[in-house]
N, CA, C and O atoms as a GROMACS GRO file, in nm:
protein
  184
    1MET      N    1   0.084  -0.118   0.000
    1MET     CA    2   0.000   0.000   0.000
    1MET      C    3   0.089   0.124   0.000
    1MET      O    4   0.194   0.128   0.065
    2VAL      N    5   0.047   0.223  -0.072
    2VAL     CA    6   0.124   0.346  -0.086
    2VAL      C    7   0.083   0.443   0.023
    2VAL      O    8  -0.036   0.463   0.050
    3SER      N    9   0.183   0.504   0.086
    3SER     CA   10   0.153   0.598   0.194
    3SER      C   11   0.106   0.733   0.138
    3SER      O   12   0.131   0.767   0.022
    4GLU      N   13   0.038   0.806   0.222
    4GLU     CA   14  -0.013   0.937   0.182
    4GLU      C   15   0.100   1.034   0.153
    4GLU      O   16   0.089   1.117   0.063
    5ALA      N   17   0.209   1.025   0.228
    5ALA     CA   18   0.324   1.113   0.206
    5ALA      C   19   0.385   1.091   0.068
    5ALA      O   20   0.429   1.186   0.004
    6PHE      N   21   0.388   0.967   0.024
    6PHE     CA   22   0.442   0.936  -0.108
    6PHE      C   23   0.356   0.999  -0.218
    6PHE      O   24   0.409   1.052  -0.315
    7ILE      N   25   0.226   0.993  -0.203
    7ILE     CA   26   0.135   1.054  -0.301
    7ILE      C   27   0.155   1.206  -0.306
    7ILE      O   28   0.159   1.264  -0.414
    8TRP      N   29   0.168   1.269  -0.190
    8TRP     CA   30   0.193   1.413  -0.185
    8TRP      C   31   0.327   1.448  -0.249
    8TRP      O   32   0.339   1.550  -0.317
    9ALA      N   33   0.427   1.364  -0.229
    9ALA     CA   34   0.559   1.389  -0.290
    9ALA      C   35   0.551   1.382  -0.442
    9ALA      O   36   0.615   1.462  -0.510
   10ILE      N   37   0.473   1.289  -0.494
   10ILE     CA   38   0.456   1.279  -0.639
   10ILE      C   39   0.395   1.408  -0.695
   10ILE      O   40   0.433   1.453  -0.802
   11LEU      N   41   0.303   1.465  -0.623
   11LEU     CA   42   0.238   1.588  -0.668
   11LEU      C   43   0.325   1.711  -0.648
   11LEU      O   44   0.337   1.795  -0.737
   12LEU      N   45   0.387   1.723  -0.531
   12LEU     CA   46   0.454   1.847  -0.495
   12LEU      C   47   0.599   1.857  -0.542
   12LEU      O   48   0.651   1.968  -0.555
   13LEU      N   49   0.666   1.747  -0.566
   13LEU     CA   50   0.806   1.753  -0.610
   13LEU      C   51   0.822   1.826  -0.744
   13LEU      O   52   0.906   1.916  -0.753
   14PRO      N   53   0.746   1.792  -0.848
   14PRO     CA   54   0.758   1.869  -0.972
   14PRO      C   55   0.715   2.015  -0.957
   14PRO      O   56   0.777   2.104  -1.014
   15LEU      N   57   0.608   2.039  -0.881
   15LEU     CA   58   0.564   2.178  -0.861
   15LEU      C   59   0.668   2.259  -0.785
   15LEU      O   60   0.693   2.375  -0.819
   16GLY      N   61   0.728   2.199  -0.684
   16GLY     CA   62   0.834   2.266  -0.611
   16GLY      C   63   0.955   2.294  -0.698
   16GLY      O   64   1.019   2.398  -0.686
   17THR      N   65   0.986   2.200  -0.786
   17THR     CA   66   1.099   2.220  -0.877
   17THR      C   67   1.072   2.335  -0.973
   17THR      O   68   1.161   2.418  -0.996
   18PHE      N   69   0.953   2.342  -1.028
   18PHE     CA   70   0.919   2.454  -1.115
   18PHE      C   71   0.928   2.587  -1.039
   18PHE      O   72   0.973   2.687  -1.095
   19ALA      N   73   0.887   2.589  -0.914
   19ALA     CA   74   0.895   2.711  -0.834
   19ALA      C   75   1.041   2.750  -0.811
   19ALA      O   76   1.075   2.868  -0.822
   20VAL      N   77   1.126   2.654  -0.779
   20VAL     CA   78   1.268   2.684  -0.758
   20VAL      C   79   1.331   2.735  -0.886
   20VAL      O   80   1.408   2.832  -0.884
   21ILE      N   81   1.301   2.671  -0.997
   21ILE     CA   82   1.356   2.715  -1.125
   21ILE      C   83   1.308   2.856  -1.158
   21ILE      O   84   1.388   2.940  -1.199
   22GLY      N   85   1.180   2.881  -1.142
   22GLY     CA   86   1.123   3.011  -1.179
   22GLY      C   87   1.160   3.125  -1.087
   22GLY      O   88   1.173   3.239  -1.132
   23MET      N   89   1.179   3.096  -0.958
   23MET     CA   90   1.204   3.205  -0.863
   23MET      C   91   1.349   3.219  -0.820
   23MET      O   92   1.388   3.324  -0.770
   24VAL      N   93   1.430   3.116  -0.839
   24VAL     CA   94   1.568   3.123  -0.791
   24VAL      C   95   1.668   3.110  -0.905
   24VAL      O   96   1.752   3.198  -0.924
   25ILE      N   97   1.659   3.003  -0.980
   25ILE     CA   98   1.764   2.976  -1.079
   25ILE      C   99   1.758   3.072  -1.196
   25ILE      O  100   1.860   3.131  -1.232
   26ARG      N  101   1.641   3.089  -1.257
   26ARG     CA  102   1.632   3.178  -1.373
   26ARG      C  103   1.665   3.325  -1.341
   26ARG      O  104   1.743   3.385  -1.415
   27PRO      N  105   1.611   3.384  -1.237
   27PRO     CA  106   1.643   3.525  -1.213
   27PRO      C  107   1.787   3.550  -1.169
   27PRO      O  108   1.847   3.650  -1.208
   28PHE      N  109   1.844   3.461  -1.089
   28PHE     CA  110   1.974   3.489  -1.030
   28PHE      C  111   2.089   3.413  -1.096
   28PHE      O  112   2.203   3.460  -1.096
   29PHE      N  113   2.061   3.296  -1.151
   29PHE     CA  114   2.166   3.214  -1.211
   29PHE      C  115   2.134   3.181  -1.355
   29PHE      O  116   2.146   3.065  -1.396
   30ASN      N  117   2.094   3.279  -1.432
   30ASN     CA  118   2.050   3.255  -1.569
   30ASN      C  119   2.162   3.201  -1.656
   30ASN      O  120   2.135   3.129  -1.753
   31ARG      N  121   2.286   3.233  -1.626
   31ARG     CA  122   2.396   3.183  -1.708
   31ARG      C  123   2.420   3.034  -1.687
   31ARG      O  124   2.489   2.970  -1.766
   32PHE      N  125   2.362   2.978  -1.580
   32PHE     CA  126   2.371   2.834  -1.554
   32PHE      C  127   2.239   2.767  -1.591
   32PHE      O  128   2.176   2.703  -1.507
   33ALA      N  129   2.198   2.782  -1.714
   33ALA     CA  130   2.069   2.728  -1.757
   33ALA      C  131   2.067   2.576  -1.752
   33ALA      O  132   1.960   2.516  -1.740
   34GLY      N  133   2.182   2.513  -1.760
   34GLY     CA  134   2.187   2.367  -1.753
   34GLY      C  135   2.140   2.313  -1.619
   34GLY      O  136   2.088   2.202  -1.612
   35ILE      N  137   2.158   2.392  -1.514
   35ILE     CA  138   2.113   2.350  -1.381
   35ILE      C  139   1.962   2.332  -1.380
   35ILE      O  140   1.910   2.240  -1.316
   36SER      N  141   1.891   2.418  -1.449
   36SER     CA  142   1.745   2.408  -1.455
   36SER      C  143   1.703   2.276  -1.518
   36SER      O  144   1.613   2.208  -1.469
   37GLY      N  145   1.768   2.240  -1.626
   37GLY     CA  146   1.734   2.115  -1.693
   37GLY      C  147   1.762   1.993  -1.608
   37GLY      O  148   1.681   1.901  -1.601
   38ILE      N  149   1.879   1.993  -1.543
   38ILE     CA  150   1.915   1.880  -1.458
   38ILE      C  151   1.818   1.868  -1.341
   38ILE      O  152   1.776   1.757  -1.306
   39LEU      N  153   1.784   1.980  -1.281
   39LEU     CA  154   1.691   1.980  -1.168
   39LEU      C  155   1.553   1.929  -1.210
   39LEU      O  156   1.490   1.852  -1.138
   40LEU      N  157   1.507   1.973  -1.326
   40LEU     CA  158   1.377   1.929  -1.376
   40LEU      C  159   1.376   1.780  -1.408
   40LEU      O  160   1.281   1.710  -1.373
   41ILE      N  161   1.480   1.732  -1.473
   41ILE     CA  162   1.488   1.589  -1.504
   41ILE      C  163   1.493   1.506  -1.377
   41ILE      O  164   1.430   1.401  -1.368
   42GLY      N  165   1.568   1.554  -1.278
   42GLY     CA  166   1.574   1.482  -1.151
   42GLY      C  167   1.440   1.475  -1.081
   42GLY      O  168   1.405   1.373  -1.022
   43ALA      N  169   1.364   1.584  -1.087
   43ALA     CA  170   1.233   1.585  -1.023
   43ALA      C  171   1.134   1.494  -1.095
   43ALA      O  172   1.053   1.427  -1.032
   44MET      N  173   1.141   1.492  -1.227
   44MET     CA  174   1.051   1.406  -1.302
   44MET      C  175   1.087   1.258  -1.286
   44MET      O  176   0.999   1.172  -1.289
   45ALA      N  177   1.214   1.229  -1.270
   45ALA     CA  178   1.258   1.090  -1.255
   45ALA      C  179   1.227   1.036  -1.116
   45ALA      O  180   1.214   0.914  -1.098
   46ALA      N  181   1.216   1.124  -1.018
   46ALA     CA  182   1.195   1.078  -0.880
   46ALA      C  183   1.056   1.036  -0.856
   46ALA      O  184   1.023   0.995  -0.745
   0.00000   0.00000   0.00000
């Protein structure tokens, strides 16, 4: 049986990643655009 925390993690991990990319990485570290891609792929794979 799948725990409730696991279900919430499936929902919130990609949303949290998009928030971090949009509010932290893009405005302040735009020259490191590869970090955004790696972070997004990691969130989708998890």
